[in-house]
Structure formats: C-alpha cells, structure tokens
A tleap script that builds the chain and sets N, CA, C and O, in Angstrom:
source leaprc.protein.ff14SB
mol = sequence {
  NMET LEU VAL GLY HIE ASP LEU THR TYR ALA
  LEU GLN ALA THR GLN ASN TRP VAL SER ASP
  LEU ALA TRP ARG LEU ARG TRP HIE ASP ARG
  GLU ARG ALA PHE LEU ALA LEU ILE ALA THR
  LEU HIE ALA LEU ARG ASP CYS LEU GLY ARG
  ASP GLU ALA VAL TYR MET GLY ALA GLN LEU
  PRO ALA LEU LEU ARG GLY PHE TYR TYR GLU
  SER TRP HIE PRO GLY ARG ARG ALA ILE ALA
  ARG ASN ARG ASN SER PHE LEU ASN ARG ILE
  HIE ASP GLY VAL HIE ARG ASP PRO ALA VAL
  ASP PRO GLU GLU VAL ALA ARG SER VAL LEU
  GLY GLN LEU ALA ASP ARG LEU SER ALA ALA
  GLU ILE GLU GLU ALA LYS ALA ALA THR PRO
  ARG VAL LEU HIE ASP LEU TRP PRO CASP
}
set mol.1.N position { -32.529 -15.428 -17.918 }
set mol.1.CA position { -31.980 -14.232 -18.543 }
set mol.1.C position { -30.545 -14.055 -18.052 }
set mol.1.O position { -30.312 -13.807 -16.869 }
set mol.2.N position { -29.610 -14.182 -18.945 }
set mol.2.CA position { -28.195 -14.139 -18.595 }
set mol.2.C position { -27.772 -12.771 -18.081 }
set mol.2.O position { -27.026 -12.686 -17.105 }
set mol.3.N position { -28.232 -11.700 -18.717 }
set mol.3.CA position { -27.847 -10.354 -18.279 }
set mol.3.C position { -28.326 -10.104 -16.858 }
set mol.3.O position { -27.593 -9.538 -16.048 }
set mol.4.N position { -29.539 -10.516 -16.550 }
set mol.4.CA position { -30.066 -10.349 -15.200 }
set mol.4.C position { -29.224 -11.080 -14.172 }
set mol.4.O position { -28.960 -10.559 -13.089 }
set mol.5.N position { -28.804 -12.286 -14.515 }
set mol.5.CA position { -27.946 -13.068 -13.619 }
set mol.5.C position { -26.597 -12.380 -13.433 }
set mol.5.O position { -26.097 -12.280 -12.313 }
set mol.6.N position { -26.011 -11.907 -14.527 }
set mol.6.CA position { -24.714 -11.225 -14.448 }
set mol.6.C position { -24.806 -9.961 -13.597 }
set mol.6.O position { -23.916 -9.678 -12.795 }
set mol.7.N position { -25.885 -9.206 -13.778 }
set mol.7.CA position { -26.069 -7.983 -13.001 }
set mol.7.C position { -26.271 -8.309 -11.526 }
set mol.7.O position { -25.703 -7.650 -10.655 }
set mol.8.N position { -27.069 -9.312 -11.254 }
set mol.8.CA position { -27.293 -9.727 -9.866 }
set mol.8.C position { -25.982 -10.147 -9.220 }
set mol.8.O position { -25.697 -9.777 -8.081 }
set mol.9.N position { -25.187 -10.919 -9.949 }
set mol.9.CA position { -23.895 -11.362 -9.426 }
set mol.9.C position { -22.974 -10.164 -9.171 }
set mol.9.O position { -22.306 -10.107 -8.139 }
set mol.10.N position { -22.934 -9.205 -10.109 }
set mol.10.CA position { -22.067 -8.029 -9.957 }
set mol.10.C position { -22.473 -7.210 -8.737 }
set mol.10.O position { -21.619 -6.749 -7.979 }
set mol.11.N position { -23.772 -7.032 -8.551 }
set mol.11.CA position { -24.256 -6.290 -7.382 }
set mol.11.C position { -23.907 -7.024 -6.092 }
set mol.11.O position { -23.453 -6.412 -5.126 }
set mol.12.N position { -24.119 -8.334 -6.081 }
set mol.12.CA position { -23.841 -9.125 -4.883 }
set mol.12.C position { -22.356 -9.109 -4.543 }
set mol.12.O position { -21.992 -8.991 -3.372 }
set mol.13.N position { -21.497 -9.226 -5.547 }
set mol.13.CA position { -20.051 -9.217 -5.303 }
set mol.13.C position { -19.616 -7.886 -4.699 }
set mol.13.O position { -18.807 -7.858 -3.772 }
set mol.14.N position { -20.151 -6.788 -5.221 }
set mol.14.CA position { -19.803 -5.470 -4.684 }
set mol.14.C position { -20.346 -5.314 -3.269 }
set mol.14.O position { -19.655 -4.799 -2.391 }
set mol.15.N position { -21.577 -5.755 -3.047 }
set mol.15.CA position { -22.150 -5.688 -1.705 }
set mol.15.C position { -21.337 -6.521 -0.718 }
set mol.15.O position { -21.198 -6.143 0.445 }
set mol.16.N position { -20.810 -7.636 -1.167 }
set mol.16.CA position { -19.966 -8.459 -0.293 }
set mol.16.C position { -18.707 -7.707 0.122 }
set mol.16.O position { -18.305 -7.768 1.283 }
set mol.17.N position { -18.084 -7.001 -0.811 }
set mol.17.CA position { -16.889 -6.213 -0.486 }
set mol.17.C position { -17.235 -5.118 0.521 }
set mol.17.O position { -16.501 -4.900 1.485 }
set mol.18.N position { -18.355 -4.431 0.294 }
set mol.18.CA position { -18.765 -3.347 1.197 }
set mol.18.C position { -19.090 -3.912 2.581 }
set mol.18.O position { -18.675 -3.349 3.593 }
set mol.19.N position { -19.822 -5.010 2.627 }
set mol.19.CA position { -20.163 -5.630 3.915 }
set mol.19.C position { -18.917 -6.089 4.654 }
set mol.19.O position { -18.808 -5.919 5.868 }
set mol.20.N position { -17.984 -6.669 3.921 }
set mol.20.CA position { -16.735 -7.122 4.532 }
set mol.20.C position { -15.974 -5.942 5.133 }
set mol.20.O position { -15.457 -6.035 6.246 }
set mol.21.N position { -15.906 -4.836 4.398 }
set mol.21.CA position { -15.201 -3.669 4.927 }
set mol.21.C position { -15.928 -3.106 6.146 }
set mol.21.O position { -15.287 -2.752 7.136 }
set mol.22.N position { -17.249 -3.020 6.087 }
set mol.22.CA position { -18.016 -2.525 7.242 }
set mol.22.C position { -17.744 -3.404 8.463 }
set mol.22.O position { -17.595 -2.893 9.573 }
set mol.23.N position { -17.679 -4.713 8.266 }
set mol.23.CA position { -17.385 -5.634 9.362 }
set mol.23.C position { -15.980 -5.382 9.908 }
set mol.23.O position { -15.796 -5.313 11.123 }
set mol.24.N position { -14.991 -5.246 9.029 }
set mol.24.CA position { -13.608 -5.017 9.455 }
set mol.24.C position { -13.477 -3.726 10.267 }
set mol.24.O position { -12.709 -3.655 11.227 }
set mol.25.N position { -14.238 -2.713 9.864 }
set mol.25.CA position { -14.156 -1.409 10.533 }
set mol.25.C position { -15.141 -1.294 11.704 }
set mol.25.O position { -15.134 -0.301 12.430 }
set mol.26.N position { -15.983 -2.313 11.880 }
set mol.26.CA position { -17.013 -2.304 12.920 }
set mol.26.C position { -17.979 -1.127 12.728 }
set mol.26.O position { -18.361 -0.453 13.685 }
set mol.27.N position { -18.357 -0.904 11.478 }
set mol.27.CA position { -19.301 0.153 11.124 }
set mol.27.C position { -20.643 -0.475 10.764 }
set mol.27.O position { -20.707 -1.585 10.235 }
set mol.28.N position { -21.717 0.264 11.065 }
set mol.28.CA position { -23.052 -0.165 10.655 }
set mol.28.C position { -23.505 0.582 9.407 }
set mol.28.O position { -24.459 0.171 8.747 }
set mol.29.N position { -22.832 1.664 9.085 }
set mol.29.CA position { -23.193 2.517 7.950 }
set mol.29.C position { -22.514 1.996 6.678 }
set mol.29.O position { -21.336 2.258 6.433 }
set mol.30.N position { -23.285 1.255 5.879 }
set mol.30.CA position { -22.726 0.668 4.659 }
set mol.30.C position { -22.405 1.729 3.605 }
set mol.30.O position { -21.486 1.543 2.808 }
set mol.31.N position { -23.137 2.821 3.591 }
set mol.31.CA position { -22.831 3.890 2.626 }
set mol.31.C position { -21.456 4.488 2.929 }
set mol.31.O position { -20.668 4.740 2.017 }
set mol.32.N position { -21.178 4.709 4.199 }
set mol.32.CA position { -19.863 5.232 4.582 }
set mol.32.C position { -18.775 4.211 4.252 }
set mol.32.O position { -17.686 4.586 3.815 }
set mol.33.N position { -19.060 2.931 4.456 }
set mol.33.CA position { -18.097 1.879 4.107 }
set mol.33.C position { -17.846 1.863 2.600 }
set mol.33.O position { -16.711 1.680 2.161 }
set mol.34.N position { -18.900 2.053 1.812 }
set mol.34.CA position { -18.741 2.108 0.356 }
set mol.34.C position { -17.853 3.287 -0.035 }
set mol.34.O position { -16.929 3.129 -0.833 }
set mol.35.N position { -18.127 4.466 0.521 }
set mol.35.CA position { -17.308 5.648 0.218 }
set mol.35.C position { -15.851 5.421 0.610 }
set mol.35.O position { -14.939 5.808 -0.120 }
set mol.36.N position { -15.638 4.795 1.759 }
set mol.36.CA position { -14.274 4.526 2.227 }
set mol.36.C position { -13.562 3.542 1.305 }
set mol.36.O position { -12.379 3.709 1.008 }
set mol.37.N position { -14.278 2.525 0.854 }
set mol.37.CA position { -13.697 1.538 -0.059 }
set mol.37.C position { -13.278 2.197 -1.366 }
set mol.37.O position { -12.156 2.001 -1.833 }
set mol.38.N position { -14.172 2.973 -1.951 }
set mol.38.CA position { -13.866 3.625 -3.230 }
set mol.38.C position { -12.748 4.643 -3.055 }
set mol.38.O position { -11.852 4.721 -3.895 }
set mol.39.N position { -12.784 5.422 -1.983 }
set mol.39.CA position { -11.731 6.424 -1.748 }
set mol.39.C position { -10.365 5.759 -1.635 }
set mol.39.O position { -9.379 6.269 -2.168 }
set mol.40.N position { -10.303 4.631 -0.949 }
set mol.40.CA position { -9.026 3.933 -0.786 }
set mol.40.C position { -8.570 3.319 -2.099 }
set mol.40.O position { -7.389 3.389 -2.439 }
set mol.41.N position { -9.489 2.722 -2.838 }
set mol.41.CA position { -9.118 2.164 -4.142 }
set mol.41.C position { -8.627 3.257 -5.086 }
set mol.41.O position { -7.673 3.044 -5.834 }
set mol.42.N position { -9.272 4.429 -5.058 }
set mol.42.CA position { -8.816 5.545 -5.895 }
set mol.42.C position { -7.431 6.025 -5.469 }
set mol.42.O position { -6.572 6.279 -6.313 }
set mol.43.N position { -7.218 6.145 -4.173 }
set mol.43.CA position { -5.903 6.585 -3.679 }
set mol.43.C position { -4.825 5.586 -4.079 }
set mol.43.O position { -3.733 5.977 -4.489 }
set mol.44.N position { -5.131 4.303 -3.959 }
set mol.44.CA position { -4.179 3.264 -4.351 }
set mol.44.C position { -3.924 3.312 -5.854 }
set mol.44.O position { -2.773 3.319 -6.291 }
set mol.45.N position { -4.983 3.346 -6.634 }
set mol.45.CA position { -4.880 3.394 -8.095 }
set mol.45.C position { -4.004 4.546 -8.554 }
set mol.45.O position { -3.168 4.391 -9.445 }
set mol.46.N position { -4.205 5.707 -7.935 }
set mol.46.CA position { -3.510 6.911 -8.389 }
set mol.46.C position { -2.052 6.973 -7.972 }
set mol.46.O position { -1.320 7.848 -8.435 }
set mol.47.N position { -1.616 6.077 -7.116 }
set mol.47.CA position { -0.188 6.066 -6.783 }
set mol.47.C position { 0.532 4.907 -7.470 }
set mol.47.O position { 1.723 4.689 -7.250 }
set mol.48.N position { -0.198 4.169 -8.301 }
set mol.48.CA position { 0.403 3.096 -9.089 }
set mol.48.C position { 0.704 3.601 -10.496 }
set mol.48.O position { 0.079 4.550 -10.967 }
set mol.49.N position { 1.645 2.975 -11.151 }
set mol.49.CA position { 1.862 3.246 -12.567 }
set mol.49.C position { 0.667 2.736 -13.361 }
set mol.49.O position { -0.147 1.972 -12.842 }
set mol.50.N position { 0.560 3.158 -14.618 }
set mol.50.CA position { -0.596 2.795 -15.436 }
set mol.50.C position { -0.789 1.276 -15.520 }
set mol.50.O position { -1.889 0.775 -15.286 }
set mol.51.N position { 0.266 0.555 -15.851 }
set mol.51.CA position { 0.138 -0.898 -16.009 }
set mol.51.C position { -0.253 -1.579 -14.701 }
set mol.51.O position { -1.083 -2.488 -14.695 }
set mol.52.N position { 0.343 -1.143 -13.601 }
set mol.52.CA position { 0.008 -1.729 -12.304 }
set mol.52.C position { -1.434 -1.410 -11.916 }
set mol.52.O position { -2.133 -2.254 -11.355 }
set mol.53.N position { -1.877 -0.181 -12.220 }
set mol.53.CA position { -3.251 0.215 -11.903 }
set mol.53.C position { -4.253 -0.618 -12.703 }
set mol.53.O position { -5.281 -1.039 -12.172 }
set mol.54.N position { -3.953 -0.852 -13.972 }
set mol.54.CA position { -4.837 -1.672 -14.806 }
set mol.54.C position { -4.873 -3.105 -14.284 }
set mol.54.O position { -5.940 -3.713 -14.199 }
set mol.55.N position { -3.723 -3.636 -13.940 }
set mol.55.CA position { -3.661 -5.003 -13.417 }
set mol.55.C position { -4.469 -5.121 -12.122 }
set mol.55.O position { -5.199 -6.093 -11.929 }
set mol.56.N position { -4.337 -4.135 -11.240 }
set mol.56.CA position { -5.094 -4.159 -9.984 }
set mol.56.C position { -6.596 -4.092 -10.279 }
set mol.56.O position { -7.382 -4.831 -9.684 }
set mol.57.N position { -6.988 -3.216 -11.188 }
set mol.57.CA position { -8.398 -3.101 -11.544 }
set mol.57.C position { -8.974 -4.398 -12.081 }
set mol.57.O position { -10.131 -4.728 -11.821 }
set mol.58.N position { -8.170 -5.130 -12.828 }
set mol.58.CA position { -8.630 -6.391 -13.414 }
set mol.58.C position { -8.931 -7.448 -12.353 }
set mol.58.O position { -9.637 -8.417 -12.633 }
set mol.59.N position { -8.414 -7.277 -11.159 }
set mol.59.CA position { -8.628 -8.253 -10.087 }
set mol.59.C position { -9.939 -8.020 -9.342 }
set mol.59.O position { -10.365 -8.865 -8.554 }
set mol.60.N position { -10.579 -6.878 -9.586 }
set mol.60.CA position { -11.788 -6.502 -8.847 }
set mol.60.C position { -13.043 -7.040 -9.527 }
set mol.60.O position { -13.040 -7.262 -10.737 }
set mol.61.N position { -14.121 -7.253 -8.760 }
set mol.61.CA position { -15.397 -7.631 -9.371 }
set mol.61.C position { -15.854 -6.547 -10.354 }
set mol.61.O position { -15.486 -5.381 -10.209 }
set mol.62.N position { -16.648 -6.928 -11.343 }
set mol.62.CA position { -16.999 -6.046 -12.463 }
set mol.62.C position { -17.536 -4.681 -12.033 }
set mol.62.O position { -17.033 -3.659 -12.499 }
set mol.63.N position { -18.523 -4.637 -11.174 }
set mol.63.CA position { -19.117 -3.359 -10.780 }
set mol.63.C position { -18.127 -2.517 -9.982 }
set mol.63.O position { -18.020 -1.309 -10.193 }
set mol.64.N position { -17.417 -3.145 -9.082 }
set mol.64.CA position { -16.407 -2.437 -8.293 }
set mol.64.C position { -15.296 -1.921 -9.200 }
set mol.64.O position { -14.746 -0.846 -8.958 }
set mol.65.N position { -14.965 -2.675 -10.235 }
set mol.65.CA position { -13.965 -2.251 -11.214 }
set mol.65.C position { -14.399 -0.949 -11.891 }
set mol.65.O position { -13.570 -0.071 -12.134 }
set mol.66.N position { -15.677 -0.822 -12.191 }
set mol.66.CA position { -16.180 0.412 -12.795 }
set mol.66.C position { -15.986 1.607 -11.877 }
set mol.66.O position { -15.569 2.676 -12.324 }
set mol.67.N position { -16.287 1.432 -10.597 }
set mol.67.CA position { -16.064 2.512 -9.631 }
set mol.67.C position { -14.578 2.819 -9.492 }
set mol.67.O position { -14.192 3.979 -9.348 }
set mol.68.N position { -13.758 1.797 -9.534 }
set mol.68.CA position { -12.293 1.952 -9.432 }
set mol.68.C position { -11.766 2.859 -10.543 }
set mol.68.O position { -10.919 3.719 -10.301 }
set mol.69.N position { -12.273 2.662 -11.764 }
set mol.69.CA position { -11.782 3.447 -12.903 }
set mol.69.C position { -12.445 4.815 -13.035 }
set mol.69.O position { -12.008 5.630 -13.848 }
set mol.70.N position { -13.475 5.079 -12.264 }
set mol.70.CA position { -14.183 6.356 -12.338 }
set mol.70.C position { -13.217 7.523 -12.128 }
set mol.70.O position { -12.454 7.540 -11.162 }
set mol.71.N position { -13.256 8.491 -13.034 }
set mol.71.CA position { -12.437 9.722 -12.978 }
set mol.71.C position { -10.939 9.459 -13.084 }
set mol.71.O position { -10.141 10.295 -12.660 }
set mol.72.N position { -10.547 8.332 -13.633 }
set mol.72.CA position { -9.121 8.012 -13.771 }
set mol.72.C position { -8.567 8.635 -15.031 }
set mol.72.O position { -9.202 8.601 -16.086 }
set mol.73.N position { -7.385 9.202 -14.918 }
set mol.73.CA position { -6.651 9.767 -16.049 }
set mol.73.C position { -5.336 9.003 -16.145 }
set mol.73.O position { -4.381 9.337 -15.445 }
set mol.74.N position { -5.269 7.976 -17.007 }
set mol.74.CA position { -4.095 7.098 -17.056 }
set mol.74.C position { -2.770 7.814 -17.302 }
set mol.74.O position { -1.726 7.330 -16.865 }
set mol.75.N position { -2.788 8.930 -17.975 }
set mol.75.CA position { -1.542 9.643 -18.252 }
set mol.75.C position { -1.037 10.459 -17.081 }
set mol.75.O position { 0.079 10.979 -17.114 }
set mol.76.N position { -1.851 10.572 -16.051 }
set mol.76.CA position { -1.486 11.409 -14.910 }
set mol.76.C position { -1.344 10.528 -13.676 }
set mol.76.O position { -2.290 9.850 -13.277 }
set mol.77.N position { -0.187 10.541 -13.090 }
set mol.77.CA position { 0.072 9.724 -11.894 }
set mol.77.C position { 0.244 10.656 -10.700 }
set mol.77.O position { 1.149 11.491 -10.678 }
set mol.78.N position { -0.613 10.510 -9.728 }
set mol.78.CA position { -0.561 11.350 -8.526 }
set mol.78.C position { 0.143 10.574 -7.424 }
set mol.78.O position { -0.510 9.983 -6.563 }
set mol.79.N position { 1.440 10.573 -7.446 }
set mol.79.CA position { 2.212 9.832 -6.452 }
set mol.79.C position { 2.030 10.466 -5.077 }
set mol.79.O position { 2.137 11.682 -4.917 }
set mol.80.N position { 1.757 9.625 -4.101 }
set mol.80.CA position { 1.657 10.105 -2.723 }
set mol.80.C position { 3.052 10.543 -2.288 }
set mol.80.O position { 3.963 9.726 -2.156 }
set mol.81.N position { 3.199 11.830 -2.072 }
set mol.81.CA position { 4.508 12.344 -1.673 }
set mol.81.C position { 4.901 11.834 -0.290 }
set mol.81.O position { 6.078 11.650 0.023 }
set mol.82.N position { 3.895 11.618 0.504 }
set mol.82.CA position { 4.134 11.062 1.830 }
set mol.82.C position { 2.877 10.324 2.285 }
set mol.82.O position { 1.838 10.345 1.625 }
set mol.83.N position { 3.007 9.701 3.390 }
set mol.83.CA position { 1.908 8.914 3.946 }
set mol.83.C position { 0.671 9.779 4.194 }
set mol.83.O position { -0.456 9.357 3.936 }
set mol.84.N position { 0.898 10.994 4.700 }
set mol.84.CA position { -0.227 11.874 5.008 }
set mol.84.C position { -1.025 12.253 3.770 }
set mol.84.O position { -2.250 12.355 3.841 }
set mol.85.N position { -0.362 12.466 2.637 }
set mol.85.CA position { -1.112 12.831 1.430 }
set mol.85.C position { -1.995 11.666 0.967 }
set mol.85.O position { -3.106 11.884 0.485 }
set mol.86.N position { -1.506 10.445 1.111 }
set mol.86.CA position { -2.305 9.264 0.772 }
set mol.86.C position { -3.514 9.160 1.704 }
set mol.86.O position { -4.638 8.949 1.250 }
set mol.87.N position { -3.278 9.308 2.998 }
set mol.87.CA position { -4.364 9.208 3.978 }
set mol.87.C position { -5.349 10.363 3.835 }
set mol.87.O position { -6.552 10.176 4.021 }
set mol.88.N position { -4.856 11.549 3.510 }
set mol.88.CA position { -5.753 12.687 3.285 }
set mol.88.C position { -6.660 12.444 2.090 }
set mol.88.O position { -7.822 12.850 2.094 }
set mol.89.N position { -6.134 11.788 1.075 }
set mol.89.CA position { -6.945 11.463 -0.103 }
set mol.89.C position { -8.108 10.559 0.304 }
set mol.89.O position { -9.231 10.725 -0.174 }
set mol.90.N position { -7.833 9.617 1.175 }
set mol.90.CA position { -8.892 8.732 1.667 }
set mol.90.C position { -9.889 9.528 2.506 }
set mol.90.O position { -11.101 9.373 2.353 }
set mol.91.N position { -9.380 10.370 3.383 }
set mol.91.CA position { -10.255 11.165 4.251 }
set mol.91.C position { -11.126 12.105 3.426 }
set mol.91.O position { -12.293 12.317 3.756 }
set mol.92.N position { -10.570 12.671 2.359 }
set mol.92.CA position { -11.369 13.514 1.462 }
set mol.92.C position { -12.520 12.715 0.850 }
set mol.92.O position { -13.620 13.236 0.668 }
set mol.93.N position { -12.256 11.455 0.538 }
set mol.93.CA position { -13.272 10.605 -0.084 }
set mol.93.C position { -14.449 10.285 0.813 }
set mol.93.O position { -15.515 9.907 0.328 }
set mol.94.N position { -14.271 10.432 2.110 }
set mol.94.CA position { -15.373 10.233 3.059 }
set mol.94.C position { -15.801 11.576 3.651 }
set mol.94.O position { -16.316 11.653 4.766 }
set mol.95.N position { -15.572 12.616 2.875 }
set mol.95.CA position { -16.013 13.975 3.210 }
set mol.95.C position { -15.454 14.475 4.535 }
set mol.95.O position { -16.126 15.195 5.275 }
set mol.96.N position { -14.200 14.081 4.830 }
set mol.96.CA position { -13.485 14.511 6.040 }
set mol.96.C position { -14.271 14.184 7.309 }
set mol.96.O position { -14.172 14.898 8.306 }
set mol.97.N position { -15.030 13.129 7.269 }
set mol.97.CA position { -15.825 12.684 8.415 }
set mol.97.C position { -14.899 12.497 9.619 }
set mol.97.O position { -13.980 11.680 9.566 }
set mol.98.N position { -15.134 13.256 10.717 }
set mol.98.CA position { -14.240 13.149 11.874 }
set mol.98.C position { -14.293 11.779 12.554 }
set mol.98.O position { -13.387 11.432 13.312 }
set mol.99.N position { -15.333 11.006 12.292 }
set mol.99.CA position { -15.443 9.678 12.895 }
set mol.99.C position { -14.623 8.632 12.137 }
set mol.99.O position { -14.514 7.488 12.578 }
set mol.100.N position { -14.051 9.022 11.003 }
set mol.100.CA position { -13.303 8.078 10.168 }
set mol.100.C position { -11.810 8.263 10.379 }
set mol.100.O position { -11.285 9.368 10.241 }
set mol.101.N position { -11.138 7.182 10.711 }
set mol.101.CA position { -9.678 7.165 10.814 }
set mol.101.C position { -9.150 6.645 9.476 }
set mol.101.O position { -9.246 5.448 9.203 }
set mol.102.N position { -8.591 7.528 8.636 }
set mol.102.CA position { -8.173 7.088 7.300 }
set mol.102.C position { -7.089 6.015 7.320 }
set mol.102.O position { -7.011 5.205 6.396 }
set mol.103.N position { -6.258 5.995 8.346 }
set mol.103.CA position { -5.248 4.935 8.418 }
set mol.103.C position { -5.906 3.583 8.679 }
set mol.103.O position { -5.524 2.577 8.081 }
set mol.104.N position { -6.883 3.561 9.559 }
set mol.104.CA position { -7.607 2.314 9.818 }
set mol.104.C position { -8.331 1.847 8.553 }
set mol.104.O position { -8.362 0.654 8.252 }
set mol.105.N position { -8.910 2.793 7.822 }
set mol.105.CA position { -9.580 2.456 6.564 }
set mol.105.C position { -8.574 1.877 5.576 }
set mol.105.O position { -8.829 0.837 4.970 }
set mol.106.N position { -7.430 2.544 5.410 }
set mol.106.CA position { -6.413 2.067 4.466 }
set mol.106.C position { -5.965 0.657 4.828 }
set mol.106.O position { -5.907 -0.220 3.965 }
set mol.107.N position { -5.653 0.440 6.085 }
set mol.107.CA position { -5.207 -0.892 6.518 }
set mol.107.C position { -6.296 -1.946 6.281 }
set mol.107.O position { -6.000 -3.074 5.885 }
set mol.108.N position { -7.536 -1.575 6.521 }
set mol.108.CA position { -8.645 -2.519 6.346 }
set mol.108.C position { -8.856 -2.871 4.877 }
set mol.108.O position { -9.047 -4.041 4.543 }
set mol.109.N position { -8.824 -1.875 3.999 }
set mol.109.CA position { -9.013 -2.147 2.565 }
set mol.109.C position { -7.832 -2.940 2.013 }
set mol.109.O position { -8.023 -3.882 1.244 }
set mol.110.N position { -6.619 -2.566 2.399 }
set mol.110.CA position { -5.450 -3.310 1.921 }
set mol.110.C position { -5.467 -4.740 2.466 }
set mol.110.O position { -5.045 -5.673 1.782 }
set mol.111.N position { -5.953 -4.910 3.691 }
set mol.111.CA position { -6.117 -6.250 4.243 }
set mol.111.C position { -7.175 -7.037 3.486 }
set mol.111.O position { -7.030 -8.237 3.252 }
set mol.112.N position { -8.224 -6.352 3.113 }
set mol.112.CA position { -9.283 -6.978 2.326 }
set mol.112.C position { -8.730 -7.454 0.977 }
set mol.112.O position { -9.021 -8.568 0.542 }
set mol.113.N position { -7.942 -6.615 0.328 }
set mol.113.CA position { -7.308 -7.017 -0.932 }
set mol.113.C position { -6.412 -8.235 -0.708 }
set mol.113.O position { -6.424 -9.177 -1.501 }
set mol.114.N position { -5.641 -8.209 0.369 }
set mol.114.CA position { -4.733 -9.324 0.663 }
set mol.114.C position { -5.499 -10.627 0.891 }
set mol.114.O position { -5.008 -11.703 0.549 }
set mol.115.N position { -6.690 -10.536 1.462 }
set mol.115.CA position { -7.493 -11.734 1.704 }
set mol.115.C position { -8.162 -12.258 0.433 }
set mol.115.O position { -8.489 -13.442 0.345 }
set mol.116.N position { -8.363 -11.387 -0.541 }
set mol.116.CA position { -9.126 -11.769 -1.731 }
set mol.116.C position { -8.259 -12.034 -2.962 }
set mol.116.O position { -8.718 -12.672 -3.909 }
set mol.117.N position { -7.028 -11.561 -2.962 }
set mol.117.CA position { -6.137 -11.749 -4.108 }
set mol.117.C position { -5.008 -12.691 -3.709 }
set mol.117.O position { -4.796 -12.951 -2.525 }
set mol.118.N position { -4.299 -13.191 -4.686 }
set mol.118.CA position { -3.198 -14.113 -4.383 }
set mol.118.C position { -2.042 -13.365 -3.728 }
set mol.118.O position { -1.909 -12.150 -3.874 }
set mol.119.N position { -1.216 -14.104 -3.011 }
set mol.119.CA position { -0.046 -13.508 -2.351 }
set mol.119.C position { 0.872 -12.852 -3.375 }
set mol.119.O position { 1.431 -11.788 -3.110 }
set mol.120.N position { 1.032 -13.473 -4.538 }
set mol.120.CA position { 1.895 -12.901 -5.584 }
set mol.120.C position { 1.340 -11.573 -6.087 }
set mol.120.O position { 2.098 -10.628 -6.309 }
set mol.121.N position { 0.018 -11.495 -6.269 }
set mol.121.CA position { -0.604 -10.248 -6.726 }
set mol.121.C position { -0.428 -9.142 -5.691 }
set mol.121.O position { -0.170 -7.990 -6.040 }
set mol.122.N position { -0.567 -9.498 -4.429 }
set mol.122.CA position { -0.407 -8.508 -3.362 }
set mol.122.C position { 1.034 -8.034 -3.285 }
set mol.122.O position { 1.277 -6.838 -3.128 }
set mol.123.N position { 1.982 -8.930 -3.391 }
set mol.123.CA position { 3.400 -8.533 -3.360 }
set mol.123.C position { 3.731 -7.592 -4.510 }
set mol.123.O position { 4.475 -6.629 -4.326 }
set mol.124.N position { 3.186 -7.859 -5.698 }
set mol.124.CA position { 3.411 -6.972 -6.843 }
set mol.124.C position { 2.794 -5.602 -6.596 }
set mol.124.O position { 3.414 -4.577 -6.878 }
set mol.125.N position { 1.574 -5.585 -6.072 }
set mol.125.CA position { 0.900 -4.315 -5.803 }
set mol.125.C position { 1.654 -3.520 -4.744 }
set mol.125.O position { 1.859 -2.315 -4.891 }
set mol.126.N position { 2.060 -4.193 -3.686 }
set mol.126.CA position { 2.807 -3.521 -2.616 }
set mol.126.C position { 4.114 -2.953 -3.155 }
set mol.126.O position { 4.472 -1.816 -2.849 }
set mol.127.N position { 4.822 -3.736 -3.953 }
set mol.127.CA position { 6.099 -3.281 -4.518 }
set mol.127.C position { 5.910 -2.087 -5.445 }
set mol.127.O position { 6.820 -1.272 -5.598 }
set mol.128.N position { 4.735 -1.977 -6.067 }
set mol.128.CA position { 4.475 -0.880 -7.001 }
set mol.128.C position { 4.051 0.404 -6.300 }
set mol.128.O position { 4.049 1.471 -6.914 }
set mol.129.N position { 3.691 0.315 -5.021 }
set mol.129.CA position { 3.294 1.519 -4.286 }
set mol.129.C position { 4.534 2.201 -3.721 }
set mol.129.O position { 5.568 1.561 -3.525 }
set mol.130.N position { 4.428 3.499 -3.463 }
set mol.130.CA position { 5.565 4.202 -2.859 }
set mol.130.C position { 5.970 3.555 -1.530 }
set mol.130.O position { 5.124 3.074 -0.776 }
set mol.131.N position { 7.242 3.554 -1.268 }
set mol.131.CA position { 7.796 2.917 -0.068 }
set mol.131.C position { 7.149 3.447 1.215 }
set mol.131.O position { 6.999 2.701 2.182 }
set mol.132.N position { 6.767 4.723 1.232 }
set mol.132.CA position { 6.174 5.308 2.441 }
set mol.132.C position { 4.830 4.665 2.799 }
set mol.132.O position { 4.313 4.880 3.895 }
set mol.133.N position { 4.266 3.882 1.885 }
set mol.133.CA position { 2.970 3.244 2.140 }
set mol.133.C position { 3.086 1.762 2.472 }
set mol.133.O position { 2.091 1.128 2.821 }
set mol.134.N position { 4.272 1.210 2.371 }
set mol.134.CA position { 4.434 -0.237 2.541 }
set mol.134.C position { 3.969 -0.738 3.902 }
set mol.134.O position { 3.469 -1.859 3.998 }
set mol.135.N position { 4.118 0.051 4.945 }
set mol.135.CA position { 3.720 -0.441 6.271 }
set mol.135.C position { 2.206 -0.455 6.467 }
set mol.135.O position { 1.725 -0.963 7.481 }
set mol.136.N position { 1.447 0.092 5.519 }
set mol.136.CA position { -0.013 0.018 5.603 }
set mol.136.C position { -0.537 -1.338 5.131 }
set mol.136.O position { -1.641 -1.747 5.493 }
set mol.137.N position { 0.266 -2.028 4.321 }
set mol.137.CA position { -0.120 -3.350 3.829 }
set mol.137.C position { 0.042 -4.372 4.955 }
set mol.137.O position { 0.905 -4.212 5.817 }
set mol.138.N position { -0.783 -5.419 4.950 }
set mol.138.CA position { -0.601 -6.468 5.970 }
set mol.138.C position { 0.704 -7.218 5.740 }
set mol.138.O position { 1.219 -7.268 4.623 }
set mol.139.N position { 1.229 -7.799 6.816 }
set mol.139.CA position { 2.483 -8.563 6.716 }
set mol.139.C position { 2.284 -9.875 6.009 }
set mol.139.O position { 3.237 -10.636 5.842 }
savepdb mol mol.pdb
quit
C-alpha cells in the first residue's frame, strides 16, 4: 500500500527531526522538543519574506512542512524587531517553560537546518533573515 508507506515515511522523517533536536538539546522530553522545533520554525518563517518562507518550507519533510505552514498568513510578515522578540516567540511556543533557553533552542534548530540542507540554501535563508538574527546561525 503506497499511501501507508508514504505516511510511515513522513512520520519517521518528522520523528527523526524531533529526536535529533532532543539529542542536540540533551532533552529526554520529545514533546517539548517537538514544540521547540515548531516554535522555532514558525519564528523563522514569520521573519522571512513570502518567497523565502515558501522556499524554506519546501526543504522540510512533508509532515513537518504541514506544521511549518500551520497558522501562516503569507500577506503578513512579522519581522523580528530585535533578537529578543524572535527569542520570545520561541519561548512562547514552549509555553514560557523556565527550563527552556530559547537562544539554545534557536541555535540548535538553525544548526539542524544547516546540517540537513545545502550550504547554498542555508546562506540564502540566513541572508533573508533580519541582520539581528545572523549570529544565531552556525558559522
């Protein structure tokens, strides 16, 4: 059954991303890692222009791509006015959990993207983000 195989693959790919992030953050709570991943992807998506956000979404596994686009309004761009507003957006996504360092989460997710996407794709994504966020990306 092709649909069953596709669904299994989509679930496994998303679980791999969540497990990788949990490992990077040294967390055992995969649900919290999932929330952190989605919160960071949403924060990143919302500070990109429409075309850049679509291009970034296209690089994600199918199921994760669906979560990435959840609640997105392409005509509205929420530019991070400063680093703190970007990090607060991530912290809000994990329900302001005091055990979560949103900067560590941001660096880990951006590092995860850098490990999974081509160098050219990462350079384009980094260039499309506000300058105040550039130091969160890996070198």
